[in-house]
ZAMARGU-4260 file (C-alpha; in steps of 0.2 Angstrom, whole numbers, plus 5000, padded with zeros to 4 digits):
<rodrens>
0) 5011/4995/4800 | 5002/5002/4815 | 4985/4997/4820 | 4971/5010/4818 | 4965/5018/4834
5) 4951/5007/4842 | 4935/5011/4851 | 4927/4996/4860 | 4911/4993/4870 | 4912/4979/4882
10) 4895/4972/4888 | 4891/4962/4903 | 4875/4959/4913 | 4872/4964/4931 | 4858/4959/4942
15) 4858/4976/4949 | 4860/4988/4934 | 4854/4977/4920 | 4866/4979/4905 | 4883/4986/4909
20) 4895/4993/4896 | 4913/4999/4897 | 4920/5011/4884 | 4938/5006/4880 | 4952/5008/4867
25) 4962/5023/4861 | 4946/5031/4855 | 4936/5027/4870 | 4927/5044/4869 | 4918/5038/4853
30) 4912/5023/4862 | 4907/5033/4877 | 4897/5045/4865 | 4888/5030/4857 | 4883/5023/4874
35) 4876/5040/4880 | 4866/5042/4863 | 4859/5024/4865 | 4852/5029/4882 | 4865/5022/4894
40) 4868/5031/4911 | 4885/5033/4919 | 4888/5022/4935 | 4900/5027/4949 | 4917/5022/4943
45) 4915/5025/4925 | 4904/5011/4918 | 4888/5014/4909 | 4871/5004/4912 | 4854/5002/4904
50) 4840/4993/4912 | 4834/4976/4906 | 4818/4975/4916 | 4806/4976/4901 | 4809/4966/4886
55) 4804/4979/4873 | 4814/4992/4882 | 4829/4980/4881 | 4827/4977/4863 | 4826/4995/4859
60) 4841/4999/4869 | 4851/4985/4860 | 4845/4991/4843 | 4850/5009/4847 | 4867/5003/4854
65) 4871/4994/4838 | 4867/5008/4827 | 4876/5021/4838 | 4891/5010/4839 | 4892/5009/4820
70) 4890/5027/4818 | 4905/5031/4830 | 4916/5017/4823 | 4915/5007/4840 | 4915/4988/4841
75) 4905/4978/4853 | 4911/4964/4863 | 4900/4953/4875 | 4909/4947/4891 | 4906/4929/4896
80) 4907/4935/4915 | 4895/4945/4925 | 4899/4963/4928 | 4914/4964/4939 | 4907/4977/4950
85) 4894/4965/4956 | 4907/4952/4959 | 4917/4963/4969 | 4902/4968/4980 | 4897/4950/4983
90) 4915/4945/4988 | 4917/4961/4999 | 4901/4956/5008 | 4907/4939/5012 | 4924/4944/5019
95) 4928/4945/5038 | 4925/4963/5044 | 4918/4977/5034 | 4924/4979/5016 | 4919/4990/5002
100) 4921/4987/4983 | 4925/5002/4972 | 4925/5000/4953 | 4940/5008/4943 | 4939/5009/4924
105) 4955/5011/4913 | 4949/5014/4896 | 4967/5015/4889 | 4981/5003/4894 | 4993/5017/4900
110) 4980/5023/4913 | 4982/5007/4922 | 5001/5009/4922 | 4998/5024/4934 | 4994/5012/4948
115) 5007/4999/4945 | 5019/5007/4957 | 5006/5005/4971 | 5004/4986/4969 | 5013/4975/4980
120) 5013/4958/4971 | 5025/4945/4965 | 5012/4935/4955 | 5001/4936/4940 | 4991/4951/4944
125) 5007/4963/4942 | 5011/4954/4926 | 4994/4956/4919 | 4994/4975/4924 | 5010/4977/4915
130) 5007/4966/4900 | 4988/4966/4896 | 4975/4980/4895 | 4964/4978/4910 | 4949/4989/4906
135) 4940/4986/4923 | 4946/4982/4941 | 4938/4983/4958 | 4947/4989/4974 | 4942/4980/4990
140) 4946/4990/5005 | 4943/4986/5024 | 4947/5004/5029 | 4960/4998/5041 | 4975/4998/5030
145) 4971/4984/5018 | 4967/4987/5000 | 4966/4973/4987 | 4964/4973/4968 | 4952/4961/4959
150) 4952/4959/4940 | 4945/4946/4928 | 4959/4933/4925 | 4967/4936/4908 | 4967/4922/4896
155) 4953/4913/4904 | 4934/4912/4901 | 4930/4913/4919 | 4938/4917/4936 | 4947/4931/4944
160) 4964/4937/4951 | 4966/4945/4967 | 4982/4954/4974 | 4987/4968/4986 | 4991/4986/4986
165) 5005/4991/4997 | 5000/5000/5014 | 5002/5019/5014 | 5018/5018/5023 | 5027/5011/5007
170) 5029/5018/4990 | 5044/5008/4984 | 5036/4991/4980 | 5045/4986/4964 | 5053/4969/4966
175) 5050/4970/4985 | 5056/4953/4992 | 5042/4951/5004 | 5028/4955/4991 | 5014/4942/4993
180) 5009/4932/4977 | 4992/4936/4969 | 4980/4921/4968 | 4967/4915/4955 | 4949/4915/4961
185) 4935/4903/4955 | 4920/4911/4947 | 4908/4907/4961 | 4909/4922/4973 | 4906/4912/4989
190) 4921/4901/4985 | 4931/4916/4979 | 4928/4925/4995 | 4933/4910/5005 | 4949/4909/4995
195) 4953/4928/4999 | 4949/4926/5018 | 4957/4909/5021 | 4972/4909/5009 | 4976/4926/5002
200) 4973/4937/5017 | 4983/4927/5030 | 4998/4926/5017 | 4996/4945/5015 | 4997/4948/5033
205) 5012/4937/5036 | 5021/4946/5021 | 5017/4963/5029 | 5024/4958/5046 | 5040/4952/5037
210) 5041/4969/5027 | 5039/4979/5043 | 5052/4969/5052 | 5064/4970/5038 | 5061/4989/5037
215) 5065/4991/5056 | 5080/4980/5055 | 5087/4989/5040 | 5085/5005/5048 | 5095/4999/5063
220) 5108/4992/5052 | 5110/5009/5044 | 5112/5018/5060 | 5124/5005/5068 | 5140/5009/5059
225) 5140/5028/5062 | 5135/5025/5080 | 5149/5013/5083 | 5161/5026/5075 | 5155/5039/5087
230) 5156/5028/5102 | 5174/5023/5097 | 5179/5042/5096 | 5172/5045/5113 | 5180/5030/5121
235) 5197/5033/5113 | 5198/5051/5116 | 5204/5053/5098 | 5196/5055/5081 | 5202/5043/5067
240) 5215/5055/5061 | 5223/5055/5079 | 5216/5072/5083 | 5213/5073/5102 | 5196/5077/5109
245) 5202/5090/5121 | 5198/5108/5115 | 5191/5101/5099 | 5175/5108/5091 | 5174/5093/5080
250) 5165/5081/5092 | 5149/5092/5094 | 5148/5093/5075 | 5150/5074/5073 | 5136/5071/5086
255) 5125/5083/5077 | 5128/5075/5060 | 5125/5058/5068 | 5108/5064/5075 | 5103/5071/5058
260) 5107/5055/5049 | 5100/5043/5063 | 5083/5052/5063 | 5081/5048/5045 | 5082/5030/5048
265) 5075/5029/5066 | 5058/5036/5061 | 5055/5019/5052 | 5058/5011/5069 | 5045/5023/5077
270) 5033/5020/5064 | 5033/5001/5062 | 5040/4994/5078 | 5025/4997/5089 | 5014/4985/5080
275) 5028/4972/5079 | 5031/4974/5098 | 5013/4972/5102 | 5013/4954/5094 | 5029/4948/5104
280) 5025/4936/5118 | 5042/4932/5125 | 5035/4920/5139 | 5027/4909/5125 | 5043/4909/5114
285) 5059/4898/5116 | 5067/4914/5123 | 5057/4919/5139 | 5073/4929/5145 | 5069/4942/5131
290) 5055/4949/5142 | 5066/4962/5150 | 5073/4967/5133 | 5056/4969/5126 | 5051/4980/5141
295) 5066/4991/5138 | 5061/4993/5119 | 5044/4998/5124 | 5050/5011/5136 | 5062/5018/5123
300) 5047/5020/5111 | 5037/5028/5125 | 5051/5040/5128 | 5052/5045/5110 | 5033/5049/5109
305) 5036/5068/5110 | 5048/5068/5096 | 5037/5057/5085 | 5022/5069/5088 | 5033/5084/5083
310) 5038/5076/5067 | 5020/5071/5063 | 5014/5089/5067 | 5028/5096/5055 | 5023/5084/5041
315) 5005/5090/5043 | 5010/5108/5041 | 5020/5103/5025 | 5004/5096/5017 | 4996/5113/5018
320) 5011/5125/5016 | 5026/5125/5003 | 5042/5117/5010 | 5053/5132/5008 | 5066/5129/5022
325) 5083/5128/5015 | 5093/5111/5017 | 5103/5116/5031 | 5088/5121/5041 | 5080/5104/5038
330) 5096/5096/5044 | 5094/5106/5060 | 5077/5100/5062 | 5082/5082/5060 | 5097/5084/5071
335) 5085/5091/5085 | 5073/5076/5083 | 5088/5063/5082 | 5096/5071/5098 | 5079/5069/5107
340) 5078/5050/5103 | 5096/5046/5105 | 5093/5036/5121 | 5080/5026/5112 | 5091/5023/5097
345) 5105/5016/5109 | 5092/5005/5117 | 5086/4998/5101 | 5104/4995/5094 | 5108/4986/5110
350) 5092/4975/5110 | 5090/4973/5092 | 5094/4954/5092 | 5081/4950/5105 | 5068/4960/5096
355) 5072/4952/5079 | 5070/4934/5086 | 5054/4938/5095 | 5047/4947/5080 | 5051/4933/5069
360) 5043/4921/5081 | 5027/4932/5081 | 5023/4930/5063 | 5004/4931/5063 | 4992/4917/5056
365) 4974/4915/5054 | 4961/4926/5045 | 4957/4939/5058 | 4965/4956/5062 | 4972/4958/5045
370) 4980/4975/5044 | 4972/4983/5059 | 4978/5000/5064 | 4994/5000/5074 | 4994/5004/5093
375) 4990/5022/5096 | 5008/5025/5104 | 5019/5033/5091 | 5008/5028/5076 | 4997/5044/5073
380) 4999/5049/5055 | 4995/5066/5047 | 4980/5068/5036 | 4985/5065/5018 | 4982/5077/5004
385) 4968/5073/4992 | 4977/5061/4981 | 4976/5042/4978 | 4989/5032/4987 | 5002/5046/4990
390) 5020/5044/4992 | 5029/5049/5008 | 5039/5064/5010 | 5058/5060/5008 | 5067/5075/5014
395) 5061/5073/5032
</rodrens>
């Protein structure tokens, strides 16, 4: 036997707004109508509020709400916690740097499922978003690439959970091995903010460093076998079938195909390596002899700047015009870009071992910097279309 559709009004108190209500359930529109008819006003984010400054007005509002809720078949639940929007604002104000707090309301459970793919978590936050209806959340944003999600801790009378969204470069976050683990927060906002600043954010920053490094190394690992095959053909003077290079038209086509495929992977290096390189300090590591390799890698990225700029310009155009080029023309575009950065690709393949050990030695710690924007070199991203947490284009 299925349960009947529900309409629920969840009440909490706010030192800023007075009495705050959230309409939830399959029939949340009926709960919303009851709130509006009882004199509640809509807040940014989707909650509703009524002032509590005068005792008589508060009693009248409460009486009207009870009657309107009964008329619309909505139940009323009183939360043991203060309004989550206030909590988010107080935590944001105590974090290092400048943070904002934005309320998000999910009246029905399947609404929250729309953001699960953007979460980057290996702990209780992701589990809660998958298994439990979370009617209200707060997104904490430092506007420098770091977004966190704050929710009331399910199954507990007090306290919260905080976890992370993936940065905009990533949209494949399911079971990602570097994902940080969300942490529980105490009810006191000063202690909660301290836990975010001193426990969660450093762990998040380390996880993001490892994810970027793994992205770069995986990209190079994808390129390496094809590059080795191409080099073997050039050095032997023969293709694998024994066909000699002399008077053959196959080598140019092989080089073009390699450039096409290599660009698809090397763009990950161009995007993520600059920040990682900026953290490397060979002279302070056990391998000071890597300084020359690091200099070569930086020069290789600098030499790829024009191709990276062309790529970003093209992506910007694709956000405003339909992608109508046929597949073979996209292949030609990628081949041109890959050919332009071929010297850089070869440098990165040759010095990848030194880069990896230096980058692993440069894992950040502490609470500052967080996810600050990458160095300007090769990191300019095109303006995104007006959509929340968009996925990257795959065909370029």
